[in-house]
C-alpha positions in Angstrom: 129.5 114.0 98.6 130.8 113.8 102.2 129.5 117.3 102.9 126.0 116.5 101.6 125.9 113.4 103.8 127.0 115.3 106.9 124.4 118.0 106.2 121.7 115.3 105.8 122.7 113.7 109.0 122.7 117.0 110.9 119.2 117.7 109.7 117.8 114.3 110.5 115.3 115.7 113.0 114.6 118.9 111.0 111.1 117.8 110.0 110.0 117.9 113.7 110.3 121.7 113.4 107.0 121.6 111.4 104.3 121.4 114.1 101.8 119.4 112.2 104.3 116.7 111.1 105.6 116.5 114.7 102.0 116.1 116.1 101.1 113.4 113.7 104.5 111.7 114.2 103.9 111.5 117.9 100.3 110.4 117.4 101.5 107.7 114.9 104.0 106.4 117.5 101.3 106.1 120.1 98.9 104.5 117.6 101.5 101.9 116.6 102.2 101.2 120.3 98.6 100.3 120.7 98.6 98.2 117.5 101.6 96.2 118.8 99.8 95.7 122.1 96.8 94.3 120.3 99.0 92.0 118.1 100.7 90.6 121.2 97.4 90.0 122.9 96.0 88.3 119.9 99.1 86.2 119.3 99.2 85.1 122.9 95.4 84.5 123.1 95.5 82.1 120.2 98.1 79.9 121.9 95.7 79.6 124.9 92.7 78.8 122.6 94.5 76.3 120.4 97.7 74.2 120.5 97.9 73.9 116.7 100.8 75.6 114.9 98.5 76.2 112.0 96.0 78.1 114.1 98.8 80.3 115.5 100.2 81.0 112.0 96.7 81.9 110.8 96.8 85.0 112.9 99.8 86.2 111.0 98.1 85.2 107.7 94.9 87.0 108.7 96.8 90.2 109.4 98.8 90.1 106.2 96.4 88.7 103.7 94.1 91.9 103.5 97.1 94.0 102.6 98.0 91.6 99.8 94.4 91.7 98.5 93.6 95.4 99.0 97.0 97.1 98.6 96.4 98.4 95.1 92.8 99.6 95.7 94.1 101.3 98.8 96.8 103.0 96.9 94.3 104.2 94.3 92.0 105.5 97.1 94.9 107.4 98.7 95.4 109.2 95.4 91.8 110.2 94.7 90.1 110.8 98.1 90.7 113.4 100.8 93.5 111.7 102.7 92.7 113.3 106.0 89.0 112.2 106.1 90.0 108.8 104.7 92.5 108.2 107.5 90.0 109.3 110.2 87.5 106.8 108.8 90.1 104.0 108.9 91.0 104.8 112.5 87.4 104.5 113.5 87.2 101.1 111.8 90.3 99.9 113.7 89.0 101.2 117.0 85.8 99.2 116.4 87.8 96.1 115.8 89.8 96.4 119.0 86.6 97.4 120.9 85.0 94.2 119.8 88.0 92.2 120.8 87.8 93.9 124.2 84.2 92.9 124.7 84.7 89.3 123.6 87.8 88.8 125.8 86.2 90.5 128.8 83.1 88.2 128.5 85.2 85.0 127.8 83.5 84.7 124.4 86.6 85.0 122.3 87.3 82.0 120.0 89.9 81.2 117.4 87.3 81.9 114.7 86.4 85.3 116.1 90.1 86.1 116.6 91.1 85.3 113.1 88.0 87.1 111.6 88.6 90.3 113.6 92.4 90.2 112.9 91.4 90.0 109.2 89.2 93.1 109.5 92.0 94.9 111.3 94.3 93.9 108.4 91.8 95.6 106.1 92.2 98.8 108.1 96.0 98.5 107.9 95.8 97.9 104.2 93.8 101.0 103.7 95.9 103.1 106.0 99.5 102.1 104.9 99.8 103.8 101.4 97.7 106.8 102.6 99.8 107.5 105.6 103.0 107.4 103.5 101.4 109.6 100.9 100.6 112.5 103.3 104.3 113.1 104.3 105.0 115.4 101.4 102.0 117.5 102.4 103.4 118.1 105.9 107.1 119.1 105.2 108.9 121.0 102.5 110.6 119.1 99.8 114.1 119.5 101.3 113.0 117.8 104.5 111.1 114.9 102.8 113.8 112.2 103.0 114.4 113.0 106.7 110.7 112.9 107.3 110.4 109.4 105.7 113.4 108.2 107.8 111.8 109.7 111.0 108.6 107.7 110.2 110.6 104.5 110.0 112.3 105.4 113.3 108.9 106.1 114.9 107.6 102.7 113.9 110.6 101.0 115.5 110.2 103.1 118.7 106.7 101.7 118.8 108.0 98.2 118.1 110.4 98.5 121.0 107.7 99.8 123.5 104.4 98.2 122.3 105.1 94.5 122.4 106.8 94.7 125.8 104.0 96.9 127.3 101.4 94.6 125.7 103.0 91.5 127.1 103.0 93.0 130.6 99.4 94.1 130.3 98.3 90.6 129.2 100.3 88.9 131.9 99.1 91.3 134.7 95.5 92.2 133.7 94.5 90.0 130.8 94.1 90.6 127.0 91.1 92.9 127.5 93.4 95.6 129.0 95.7 95.5 126.0 92.7 95.8 123.6 91.4 98.7 125.6 94.8 100.5 125.4 94.7 100.0 121.6 91.2 101.6 121.4 92.6 104.7 123.3 95.6 104.9 120.9 93.2 105.2 117.9 91.3 108.0 119.6 94.6 109.9 120.0 95.4 109.6 116.3 91.9 110.7 115.3 92.2 113.9 117.5 95.6 114.6 115.9 94.1 114.3 112.4 91.3 116.6 113.3 93.9 119.3 114.2 95.3 119.0 110.7 93.7 121.7 108.5 94.5 120.1 105.1 93.9 122.6 102.3 91.4 121.5 99.8 92.8 120.0 96.6 92.5 122.1 93.5 90.7 120.5 90.6 92.7 120.7 87.4 90.0 118.9 85.5 92.3 115.9 85.1 91.5 114.2 88.4 91.6 110.4 88.0 88.6 108.2 88.7 89.0 104.9 90.6 89.0 102.4 87.7 91.1 104.6 85.5 93.6 105.2 88.2 93.6 101.5 89.0 94.4 100.6 85.4 97.1 103.2 85.2 98.8 101.9 88.3 98.7 98.3 86.9 100.1 99.5 83.6 103.0 101.2 85.3 103.8 98.2 87.4 103.6 95.9 84.4 106.1 98.0 82.4 108.6 99.0 85.1 111.4 96.5 85.0 113.1 98.3 87.9 110.0 97.8 90.1 109.9 94.1 89.0 113.4 93.5 90.4 112.5 95.1 93.8 109.3 93.0 94.0 111.1 89.8 93.1 113.9 90.3 95.6 111.5 91.4 98.4 109.1 88.4 97.8 112.0 85.9 98.0 113.4 87.4 101.2 110.1 87.7 103.1 108.8 84.3 102.0 111.7 82.6 103.9 112.0 85.2 106.7 108.3 84.9 107.5 109.0 81.5 109.2 110.4 83.1 112.4 107.5 85.5 112.8 104.9 82.8 112.2 106.4 80.5 114.7 107.7 82.9 117.4 104.6 82.7 119.7 104.8 78.9 119.9 108.6 79.0 120.1 108.4 81.4 123.1 105.8 79.3 124.9 106.8 75.7 124.1 110.6 75.8 123.5 111.6 78.6 125.8 108.9 78.2 128.5 108.0 81.9 128.3 104.9 83.7 129.5 103.0 86.5 127.7 105.2 89.0 129.5 108.3 87.3 128.1 106.8 87.2 124.6 106.4 91.0 124.8 110.0 91.3 125.9 111.1 89.2 122.9 109.2 91.5 120.5 110.4 94.6 122.4 113.9 93.4 121.8 113.2 93.1 118.1 112.1 96.8 118.2 115.2 97.8 120.1 117.4 96.0 117.7 115.6 97.7 114.8 116.4 101.1 116.3 120.1 100.2 116.6 120.0 98.9 113.1 118.4 102.1 111.8 121.1 104.2 113.5 123.9 102.0 112.0 122.3 102.0 108.6 123.9 105.3 107.3 127.4 103.9 108.0 126.5 100.6 106.5 125.3 102.3 103.3 128.7 103.9 102.9 130.3 100.4 102.8 127.7 98.2 101.2 125.4 98.5 98.2 121.7 97.7 98.4 122.4 94.2 97.4 125.1 93.9 100.1 122.7 95.2 102.7 120.0 92.6 101.8 122.6 89.8 101.9 123.8 91.0 105.3 120.2 91.1 106.6 119.7 87.5 105.3 122.7 86.2 107.0 121.8 87.9 110.3 118.2 86.7 110.2 119.2 83.2 109.2 121.8 83.0 112.0 119.1 84.0 114.5 116.7 81.4 113.2 119.3 78.6 113.4 120.2 79.6 117.0 116.6 79.7 118.1 116.0 76.2 116.7 118.4 75.0 119.5 116.1 76.3 122.2 118.6 78.6 123.9 118.3 80.1 127.4 115.7 82.9 127.6 118.4 85.7 128.0 120.2 84.4 124.9 116.9 84.4 123.0 116.4 88.1 123.9 119.9 88.9 122.7 119.2 87.0 119.5 116.0 89.1 119.0 118.2 92.2 119.0 120.1 90.9 116.0 116.9 89.8 114.3 115.5 93.3 114.7 118.7 94.9 113.2 118.6 92.5 110.3 114.9 93.0 109.7 115.1 96.8 109.7 118.1 96.7 107.3 116.0 94.7 104.8 112.8 96.6 105.2 114.5 100.0 104.9 116.5 98.9 101.9 113.6 97.4 99.9 111.3 100.3 100.8 114.0 102.9 100.0 114.7 101.4 96.6 111.0 101.1 95.8 110.4 104.8 96.6 113.5 105.8 94.6 112.3 104.1 91.4 108.7 105.5 91.6 107.7 108.9 90.3 105.4 111.1 92.3 102.3 110.5 90.2 102.2 106.8 90.8 104.1 106.5 94.1 101.1 105.6 96.2 100.0 102.9 93.8 103.5 101.6 93.3 104.2 101.4 97.1 100.8 99.7 97.5 101.9 97.0 95.0 105.2 96.7 97.0 103.1 96.3 100.2 100.9 93.7 98.5 104.0 91.6 97.6 105.4 92.1 101.1 102.3 91.0 102.9 101.4 88.3 100.3 104.8 86.7 101.0 104.4 87.1 104.7 100.8 85.7 104.6 101.6 82.8 102.3 104.9 82.1 104.0 103.4 82.2 107.5 100.7 79.7 106.6 103.1 77.4 104.8 105.7 77.5 107.6 102.9 76.8 110.1 101.8 73.7 108.2 105.4 72.6 107.7 106.1 73.0 111.5 103.0 70.9 112.3 104.6 68.0 110.3 108.3 68.3 111.2 108.3 70.3 114.4 109.2 74.0 115.2 113.0 73.6 115.4 113.3 71.8 112.0 111.0 74.4 110.4 113.1 77.3 111.8 116.4 75.7 110.6 115.1 75.0 107.1 113.7 78.5 106.9 117.1 80.0 107.8 119.1 77.8 105.5 116.6 78.5 102.7 116.9 82.2 103.3 120.7 82.2 102.9 120.7 80.0 99.8 117.9 82.1 98.1 119.6 85.4 98.9 122.9 84.2 97.4 121.2 82.9 94.3 119.1 86.1 93.8 121.9 88.4 94.6 122.8 88.2 90.9 119.6 90.0 90.1 120.9 93.4 91.1 118.6 96.0 92.8 118.3 99.3 90.9 120.3 102.2 92.1 117.3 104.6 92.1 119.4 107.6 91.0 117.3 108.6 88.0 115.7 112.1 88.1 112.0 111.4 88.3 110.8 115.0 88.5 108.3 116.0 85.8 110.1 117.4 82.8 107.1 119.1 81.3 108.9 119.3 77.9 106.1 118.0 75.7 104.3 120.9 73.9 100.6 121.2 74.3 98.7 119.5 71.5 97.3 121.7 68.8 93.5 121.6 68.7 91.1 122.7 65.9 88.3 122.7 68.5 88.0 121.8 72.2 88.1 118.1 73.0 86.1 116.5 75.8 88.3 114.8 78.4 86.3 111.5 78.1 86.9 111.2 74.3 88.9 108.2 73.3 90.8 106.2 72.6 93.5 108.5 71.3 96.1 107.5 68.7 99.4 109.4 68.8 101.8 109.2 65.9 105.4 110.6 65.9 107.1 110.7 62.5 110.9 110.4 62.4 113.4 110.5 59.6 115.9 107.7 60.2 118.8 106.8 57.9 118.8 103.1 57.0 122.2 102.5 58.5 120.9 103.8 61.9 117.7 101.9 62.0 118.9 99.0 64.2 120.4 101.4 66.8 117.3 103.6 66.6 115.1 100.5 67.3 117.2 99.5 70.2 116.8 103.0 71.8 113.0 102.8 71.0 112.7 99.6 73.1 113.4 101.8 76.2 111.0 104.4 74.9 108.3 101.7 74.6 108.6 100.9 78.3 108.3 104.6 79.2 105.3 105.1 77.0 103.5 102.1 78.5 104.5 103.1 82.1 103.0 106.5 81.6 99.7 105.4 80.1 99.9 103.8 76.7 98.1 100.4 76.4 99.4 99.7 72.8 102.6 100.8 71.1 104.5 100.1 67.9 106.9 101.3 65.2 106.3 101.1 61.4 108.2 102.1 58.3 106.8 103.6 55.1 106.8 101.2 52.2 107.7 103.9 49.7 110.1 106.0 51.8 112.4 103.7 53.8 113.7 106.6 56.0 110.2 107.6 57.1 109.5 105.8 60.4 106.3 106.2 62.5 106.1 105.5 66.2 102.5 105.1 67.4 100.9 104.5 70.7 97.3 104.5 72.1 95.9 105.8 75.4 92.4 105.4 76.8 91.2 109.0 76.6 92.1 112.5 75.9 92.4 113.2 79.6 94.8 110.3 80.0 97.0 111.7 77.3 97.1 115.1 78.9 98.1 113.3 82.2 100.8 111.6 80.1 102.2 115.0 79.3 102.5 115.6 83.0 104.0 112.2 83.9 107.1 112.3 81.6 110.1 112.6 83.9 113.5 114.2 83.3 115.0 110.7 83.1 112.4 109.8 80.5 113.2 112.9 78.6 116.9 111.9 78.5 115.8 108.5 77.2 113.7 110.0 74.5 116.6 112.3 73.5 118.7 109.2 72.9 116.2 108.0 70.3 115.8 111.6 68.9 119.5 111.7 68.2 118.9 109.4 65.2 116.3 111.7 63.7 117.7 113.6 60.6 116.6 116.9 59.4 116.4 120.5 60.7 112.7 120.2 61.8 111.8 118.1 64.8 109.6 114.9 64.4 106.0 115.7 63.4 103.4 114.7 66.0 99.8 113.8 65.1 96.9 113.1 67.4 93.8 111.2 66.3 90.5 110.6 68.2 88.4 107.6 67.6 85.1 108.2 65.9 82.3 105.9 67.2 78.8 106.1 68.5 77.3 109.6 69.1 80.5 111.3 68.1 80.6 109.6 64.7 76.9 110.4 64.0 77.5 114.1 65.0 80.5 114.2 62.6 78.3 112.8 59.8 75.6 115.3 60.5 78.0 118.2 60.2 79.4 116.7 57.0 
């Protein structure tokens, strides 16, 4: 175990040996630097345009809400469209948003309404880009470098977080918000050029490509039936709902309580990024000592401590130091939740599953930001920060009993299901399809068999079944039928490809109760309706 960890550590930067990954990694850092510049400029401009805490919090809400609303459709699109072209189109959209902000700020025509609306459109672009950018990583590096590539992407974001806010704050303080918006436009052009250099090979059509609505339903079915994903989403929602208070109120805190300028606000956010880098470097050692639940609890205590200290309006240099601790705590939580989410998702639904995670994350941030802004307007910023910190610690202690999954299951496709026997070719759009599996189960083993089948049910539903059940024969008590239904023949063929090795082990636990030398008999039935039924009657 120690040797594997050391080798992993030694190869942390190995993905950069792949030129296309390295080019896009650098471009992403520059693009994110521009985005953080834009965010600083917008957050500071709203404090000049309005003194209302609610208006300031609306910027955070406008940025996060689109990801909450569009995360799942974005995840579906990332799986069914050409990812390179899709990313280029999104970069063009984001460049147009920042270009509009540049013109409005340069002409002194920027209002709170324009700022919130354009931030919302920028949030739409971020919602579309997030799952897709994560999904292209396996296309850029070999499998053995994938984990290190994901870690490097996280490091790149925090490098951007350390540079972008400070640079954006200095630009706003020295030249005005228009300069920061202009720098952001330039950063998107850099990313577009890098994507144009990527010669992505065309995807091969296996005939089982998913359409938008079908892929959307499949993603929702998986999320609804995955208890492990439910735990990750619940724990993340609770954490971010309380932790969002510090982010929603930070611009006003900097301006009113600390007497800071736009430049100092950038330094504060830059300190968050620097602390996140330190936290990311310390994380491997922390993982050796703490479980995922322990890491989330540590992050909660760190973040809550910072929020309580900020509520006392400390000196500016103390506030900067506190931001270092906030950044470390924040990256520990983000990396832990994201890592567990990735670990419990198989490849075929990873984009959609991560999109649902991003939806919960941004929904909690958006709702929390608006709620904390309204709360601060009634009780004041210091009290709101203190209540948020205390609530974060209490909620984390309570929900620590709901343990995060270990994510150690082997989710590689097992491909152990045999191909269905066909009397004649079946059109992919035929359906629905009924699958029956006939077992021989001794009466004394029926209760244990049904307990094992409860786990099988979740697997069937995750992989595509919309209905499932078990029935026994009235004349032969040892004859038990498992049945489930899928939307179409193509969806059932996809189901064959989705069964993981961990799922195969789960199915083997149920199969252990089957008696007889022959394996269970499997039957496939296609619904007869409409033109298909009339055709069958004509042949009859």
